[in-house]
C-alpha positions as CSV (number, residue, x, y, z in Angstrom):
1,M,101.7,84.7,62.4
2,E,98.7,87.1,62.8
3,E,98.9,90.0,65.1
4,F,96.1,90.6,67.7
5,I,95.6,94.3,68.2
6,I,93.1,96.1,70.5
7,F,92.6,99.9,70.1
8,F,92.0,101.8,73.3
9,Y,91.0,105.3,74.5
10,D,93.4,107.0,76.8
11,V,91.2,108.7,79.4
12,G,94.2,110.3,81.1
13,T,94.2,113.2,78.6
14,S,91.9,116.1,77.8
15,Y,93.3,116.1,74.2
16,K,90.6,114.3,72.2
17,A,92.8,113.7,69.2
18,K,95.5,112.0,71.3
19,G,93.1,110.1,73.7
20,A,91.1,108.7,70.7
21,S,94.0,108.2,68.4
22,P,94.0,105.1,66.2
23,N,97.7,104.7,67.2
24,N,96.6,103.9,70.8
25,K,97.1,100.1,70.4
26,L,97.6,97.1,72.7
27,Y,99.3,94.1,71.3
28,L,99.0,90.5,72.5
29,D,102.4,89.2,73.7
30,V,102.2,85.5,72.8
31,L,105.2,84.7,75.1
32,D,103.5,85.7,78.3
33,H,99.9,86.1,77.1
34,S,99.7,89.8,78.1
35,L,98.3,92.9,76.4
36,K,100.9,95.7,76.1
37,G,101.2,99.0,74.2
38,K,101.9,102.7,74.2
39,T,99.6,105.8,74.3
40,V,100.0,108.7,71.9
41,Y,99.4,111.2,74.6
42,N,102.6,110.8,76.6
43,G,104.3,107.7,75.2
44,N,103.8,105.7,78.4
45,F,104.0,102.0,78.1
46,Y,101.0,100.0,79.5
47,T,100.5,96.4,80.5
48,V,96.9,95.5,81.1
49,T,96.4,94.0,84.6
50,Q,92.6,94.2,84.9
51,I,89.6,94.4,82.6
52,R,86.3,95.5,84.1
53,I,82.8,95.6,82.7
54,N,81.2,99.1,82.5
C-alpha cells in the first residue's frame, strides 16, 4: 500500500531549520481518514482538524 504524506511548516517556532524541516510530515490514517504527524521542533503530535485557504 502506498503512503500519503504531506510536508508542513511548523509556524510555532522561530528556529527556521526545525520549522521548515523535511521531517515535519503528516500521514494519512486510512482507518479514520485523518491527517496526523509530529513536528521536529518539540515532538508534539498533531491531528489536522481544519484546513483553510490563505
